Each structure stands twice: as structure tokens, then as C-alpha cells.
N, C-alpha and C positions, 0 to 999 in steps of 0.2 A: 833297665833295658840293656841288652847286649848291643854291641856295635852292629849296625846294619848298613850295607852299602847298596845304594840305589843307582843303577846305571840307566841313563836315559839317552836313547839314540839321537844323534844330531844329523842324521842323513836327511836328504831332501824330502822323502816321502813322510817321514815322521815330523819334520818341520811343518809340513802342510797340515798335519793333525795336531798342531800347537805344542810340539814337544818343548819349544823354547819357553812358552808361557807356563807349562806344567813344571819345568825345572825352576823357573824363577819363583813361582808361587810356593813350591816345596821348600826352596831356600828361605823364603820369607817366613814360612810357618816354622821351619827349623829354628830360625833365630828368635822368633817371637816366643816360642815355647822352650827355648834353651835346650834343644835336643842335640847336644854335641855328639851323641853316639850315632846319629844318622848322617852318613856321608853321601852327598849327591855328586855323581860323576857324569859328565857328558862324554859319550863314546862314539866312535865312528859307526857307520851304518851296520846294523846287526843282521842285515839280509833277510829280515822277516817283515816285508813291507805290506802295507794295506790294512785297513780296519782300525787304525788308531796308532798312537805313538808307542813304540816298542820300549818296554821297561823291564829290567831284571832286578829283582830284590835278592841280594846276596848271591853267591856264586852257584849254589846248587839248585836254585829255583828256576823254573821255566820262564821264558819270556812271555810277558802278558801285554795285551794291547789296551791302552787307556785313552780316554778322551777328556777326562777331567782329573784334577789333582785329588779330589775326594776319593777316587778309586784307589790311589796309591796309599792314602792314609790308612784305609782299611787293611791293606796288605801289610803295613808296618805295625798294625795294632794300635794306632793312634785314634782317639776319639775325635770325630770330625767336629763335634760341638765345642770341644776344648780348643781346637785349632782355630775356630772362627772367633772365639772370645778374645 
């Protein structure tokens, strides 16, 4: 798997949508599955508020709104069943 950068907004609106929990769980999954090519970065407000935490996977992809860490796993191409095991 090539390196993938996951930017997770840490603005107040996204924190209300559990961006802190999503980042923490993604880091735990990354460590458990030894996915060193996945970089998780907390970034200032992306100015795309409402509807979920703002997440950007890699530089060229659009910002997506997420409510659960499982949604980002799909975007990264990680099997959710493997992440839970």
C-alpha cells in the first residue's frame, strides 16, 4: 500500500462530531495492523462545517464528512473486519 495521509479537522464543529475519537481510533487501528504507510494528521478548521467530522484523504481528494471511523477505513481500502480483529 502506498503512503496515505489522512487529515482530520480539529475545529470546534468537527470536535462536536467526534473528530477526536475518530483520530484516536484510527491511530489505534494503524498501530494494531502495523499500517505505517497511513499518516494521521490533525489540522486546523477546514471551513467545511456541519454534517460530520471533516476528513481529507491524500492531497487531491475532496473533503468528506464522517461520523464513524469505519467510514474512513473504506476510503483507505482497509477491510473493516481486519481492523476489528
